C-alpha positions, -999 to +999 in steps of 0.1 A: +000+000+000+013+034-009+012+065+013-014+081-010-036+050-007-033+050+031-042+087+032-073+080+010-084+052+033-080+074+063-100+102+047-128+077+040-127+063+076-128+099+090-159+107+070-176+075+083-167+080+120-176+116+125-198+106+155-170+086+172-147+113+187-117+092+198-115+072+166-120+103+145-092+121+164-068+092+160-075+090+123-069+128+119-036+125+137-026+096+115-036+116+084-015+146+095+015+123+101+012+109+066+010+145+052+042+154+071+060+123+059+051+131+023+065+166+027+097+152+041+100+127+012+098+156-013+129+171+003+147+138+000+152+105+017+173+103+049+201+086+030+202+113+003+202+140+029+229+123+050+251+119+019+246+156+009+255+167+045+286+145+044+298+161+011+290+196+024+310+190+056+339+176+037+339+205+013+338+231+041+365+212+060+389+212+031+381+247+020+379+248-017+343+238-026+331+249+008+344+284+002+328+284-032+294+273-017+296+301+009+305+326-019+276+314-041+252+318-011+265+353-007+259+361-044+224+346-042+215+370-014+225+398-037+204+385-066+204+357-092+224+360-124+191+366-143+182+394-120+216+411-124+214+407-162+180+423-162+192+452-141+222+457-165+198+457-195+176+483-178+206+506-177+209+507-215+187+536-225+157+529-247+138+553-269+104+563-256+073+561-278+056+596-280+019+598-277+014+636-276+038+665-271+040+659-233+031+622-230+052+591-238+052+553-232+080+534-216+093+508-242+100+482-215+068+481-194+043+502-214+038+527-186+023+559-199+037+591-183+031+628-187+061+650-186+060+681-165+084+701-187+076+704-223+091+674-241+115+666-212+117+628-209+130+617-175+162+596-174+144+565-159+109+551-160+092+557-127+074+524-130+101+499-139+134+518-137+143+514-174+168+541-186+151+563-212+159+588-240+139+608-264 
Protein backbone atom coordinates (compact mmCIF):
# COMPACT_ATOMS: atom_id res chain seq x y z
CA UNK A 1 0.00 0.00 0.00
CA UNK A 2 1.33 3.43 -0.89
CA UNK A 3 1.19 6.50 1.33
CA UNK A 4 -1.38 8.06 -1.00
CA UNK A 5 -3.61 4.98 -0.73
CA UNK A 6 -3.30 4.97 3.06
CA UNK A 7 -4.20 8.65 3.15
CA UNK A 8 -7.29 8.03 1.02
CA UNK A 9 -8.42 5.18 3.30
CA UNK A 10 -7.95 7.42 6.34
CA UNK A 11 -10.03 10.18 4.74
CA UNK A 12 -12.84 7.71 4.01
CA UNK A 13 -12.71 6.34 7.57
CA UNK A 14 -12.78 9.86 9.03
CA UNK A 15 -15.91 10.70 7.05
CA UNK A 16 -17.63 7.52 8.34
CA UNK A 17 -16.67 7.96 12.00
CA UNK A 18 -17.63 11.58 12.49
CA UNK A 19 -19.77 10.60 15.52
CA UNK A 20 -16.95 8.60 17.20
CA UNK A 21 -14.74 11.29 18.71
CA UNK A 22 -11.69 9.24 19.82
CA UNK A 23 -11.51 7.20 16.63
CA UNK A 24 -11.96 10.28 14.49
CA UNK A 25 -9.22 12.13 16.41
CA UNK A 26 -6.82 9.19 16.02
CA UNK A 27 -7.50 9.03 12.29
CA UNK A 28 -6.94 12.77 11.94
CA UNK A 29 -3.57 12.47 13.73
CA UNK A 30 -2.57 9.59 11.45
CA UNK A 31 -3.59 11.59 8.36
CA UNK A 32 -1.53 14.61 9.51
CA UNK A 33 1.46 12.33 10.14
CA UNK A 34 1.20 10.95 6.61
CA UNK A 35 1.00 14.50 5.20
CA UNK A 36 4.17 15.41 7.08
CA UNK A 37 5.98 12.29 5.88
CA UNK A 38 5.06 13.12 2.28
CA UNK A 39 6.48 16.64 2.71
CA UNK A 40 9.75 15.24 4.06
CA UNK A 41 9.96 12.75 1.19
CA UNK A 42 9.76 15.64 -1.29
CA UNK A 43 12.90 17.10 0.32
CA UNK A 44 14.74 13.79 -0.01
CA UNK A 45 15.24 10.49 1.72
CA UNK A 46 17.27 10.28 4.91
CA UNK A 47 20.06 8.56 2.97
CA UNK A 48 20.16 11.31 0.32
CA UNK A 49 20.21 14.05 2.95
CA UNK A 50 22.91 12.27 4.98
CA UNK A 51 25.07 11.89 1.85
CA UNK A 52 24.59 15.56 0.91
CA UNK A 53 25.47 16.65 4.46
CA UNK A 54 28.60 14.50 4.37
CA UNK A 55 29.80 16.13 1.14
CA UNK A 56 29.04 19.63 2.36
CA UNK A 57 30.95 19.01 5.62
CA UNK A 58 33.93 17.60 3.70
CA UNK A 59 33.88 20.54 1.31
CA UNK A 60 33.82 23.06 4.12
CA UNK A 61 36.53 21.19 6.02
CA UNK A 62 38.93 21.22 3.09
CA UNK A 63 38.07 24.73 2.03
CA UNK A 64 37.90 24.75 -1.73
CA UNK A 65 34.33 23.77 -2.56
CA UNK A 66 33.10 24.90 0.84
CA UNK A 67 34.38 28.42 0.20
CA UNK A 68 32.75 28.35 -3.20
CA UNK A 69 29.41 27.26 -1.69
CA UNK A 70 29.57 30.07 0.87
CA UNK A 71 30.51 32.55 -1.86
CA UNK A 72 27.62 31.40 -4.06
CA UNK A 73 25.23 31.75 -1.12
CA UNK A 74 26.47 35.32 -0.69
CA UNK A 75 25.89 36.09 -4.36
CA UNK A 76 22.41 34.55 -4.20
CA UNK A 77 21.52 36.98 -1.41
CA UNK A 78 22.47 39.84 -3.74
CA UNK A 79 20.42 38.45 -6.61
CA UNK A 80 20.41 35.73 -9.20
CA UNK A 81 22.36 35.97 -12.44
CA UNK A 82 19.11 36.60 -14.31
CA UNK A 83 18.17 39.45 -11.95
CA UNK A 84 21.61 41.05 -12.36
CA UNK A 85 21.43 40.67 -16.16
CA UNK A 86 17.97 42.26 -16.18
CA UNK A 87 19.24 45.19 -14.08
CA UNK A 88 22.16 45.69 -16.47
CA UNK A 89 19.83 45.66 -19.48
CA UNK A 90 17.64 48.30 -17.83
CA UNK A 91 20.64 50.61 -17.69
CA UNK A 92 20.86 50.66 -21.50
CA UNK A 93 18.65 53.63 -22.48
CA UNK A 94 15.68 52.86 -24.73
CA UNK A 95 13.80 55.31 -26.90
CA UNK A 96 10.37 56.28 -25.62
CA UNK A 97 7.25 56.14 -27.77
CA UNK A 98 5.62 59.56 -28.05
CA UNK A 99 1.86 59.78 -27.69
CA UNK A 100 1.45 63.56 -27.56
CA UNK A 101 3.80 66.46 -27.07
CA UNK A 102 4.00 65.92 -23.31
CA UNK A 103 3.12 62.20 -23.03
CA UNK A 104 5.16 59.09 -23.76
CA UNK A 105 5.17 55.31 -23.21
CA UNK A 106 8.03 53.36 -21.63
CA UNK A 107 9.28 50.81 -24.19
CA UNK A 108 10.04 48.24 -21.48
CA UNK A 109 6.84 48.13 -19.42
CA UNK A 110 4.29 50.19 -21.40
CA UNK A 111 3.82 52.71 -18.58
CA UNK A 112 2.26 55.94 -19.86
CA UNK A 113 3.72 59.08 -18.34
CA UNK A 114 3.08 62.78 -18.74
CA UNK A 115 6.13 65.04 -18.63
CA UNK A 116 6.04 68.14 -16.47
CA UNK A 117 8.41 70.10 -18.67
CA UNK A 118 7.62 70.38 -22.34
CA UNK A 119 9.14 67.36 -24.13
CA UNK A 120 11.48 66.65 -21.19
CA UNK A 121 11.69 62.84 -20.87
CA UNK A 122 13.00 61.65 -17.46
CA UNK A 123 16.19 59.59 -17.38
CA UNK A 124 14.39 56.55 -15.91
CA UNK A 125 10.87 55.13 -16.02
CA UNK A 126 9.21 55.71 -12.67
CA UNK A 127 7.36 52.37 -12.98
CA UNK A 128 10.08 49.86 -13.92
CA UNK A 129 13.38 51.80 -13.73
CA UNK A 130 14.27 51.43 -17.43
CA UNK A 131 16.78 54.06 -18.65
CA UNK A 132 15.09 56.27 -21.24
CA UNK A 133 15.92 58.76 -23.96
CA UNK A 134 13.85 60.83 -26.37
